[in-house]
Steps between C-alpha positions, in 0.01 A plus 500: 500500500194307621366807683544707180303247296217504755492880487478514118235228495292700748538813287391307192186372673415849630558656157275240337228562759520879445490465120206260525322748726563786258378288207185411695437865588540606135272217383239591758508872407464421129220256578309768697557755225405261219193372679377858550550555128336173408821408313514161335837413659386569856481128577854453371623750757301317766666174398840668505424634848401155626815344353728766648345476847539119488864546399544749783341265756712211375813718527404594855452131582844414358658790689342399833592135440859601430514719810362221722750246364785749536403566862485124566840447340639791698358350818662162426827675414496698824416186699785310334745782565385516862558127546842528338585793726395299807720211386792739455441649843501153649828426328642821638409384851840473668395184685492306172810485283348386171818566302653198673270273298708556188835611639576284803669164440375353829139583410544347153628178659207488743259532209672202339433302819138614482473356149666172605235459770220578252388798705287735293350728764810669643435876519784723386489683835629181665831555323535876548391576856797490740349630822510838672733679743674229704271216392642306206324260263692288251314283246593136448322246282137617485310514733776487761707789628742590777412769754755672719466770767742769619827356366561250223649236727219245509174448312179299517330313216143600406244373249336792316246312288209692658658845477327751270659824624861470599561847642257475792516334841319175580448418134437127528856364495540156660775403744676179403670427832845547355671798660836634621651417163857629468609334174317306232492357149192433290362411160146452372455186714633574847698726729788377713539731799755536776335631815598599853352180640753320722358149461425485128653810340401404145157465344360404162165646399296418189417788266267296280120480503454648847613176658626686807729201554820543700786277616740585783865403452803501725760581233539681171590177319191327634284796401619501138470121479144515629413788269625317192357160588164591653418845362642491146747782568739566209655829601841613625688340790606835643304718740443875483438729796180698543693826453667377180168387358338833580772679303396310186188718478675835533 
């Protein structure tokens, strides 16, 4: 509909220019004829010719102005469509599963934790990039995530506050020193992790304000007690395996 209106407007401008040109030509011819005859109305035809040529020039100006604005609008429209197409292509990138933002319960819960911690800069890619091939990434409370290689038996905790592109290697992720995690529980405040360590198999790590604070514990009971008393943990008392947690994002 918009393209049709532009077309008819262009035709109207062109028709007005042509009619003005014809009127000028007629006025000029009559002026030449009348001036050769010494006719009293010769100056009237001259005035009519001047008026019609001014109308024609004004019509040409309006037409050119309209064309320029239309081209500008078309350029902006094409640029906008191009940007939208690029966004759609990015969303179609198989490495990012953007649909999980609105459909996955685990992601929705993580975004609640984000709000509780007053985080406002969490990129959506943090929640929808889950690794590639046999390298698995599972988001926790932003900016922390679990990374696992080969099989989903153990995982390591990383801080991804400096990551801008998630689907590339060496992207600025920070090691926290907590690794070989087999089971864990977490909320917006802390993660309680069972590891393969023989001396202190449990650890509590803060997930708030980049404290990078960790406590080693010898038992599950001690770990939960420490988490609640020293880290403000208010989550579940049960642990989930790395494999079970990974399945929440399928």
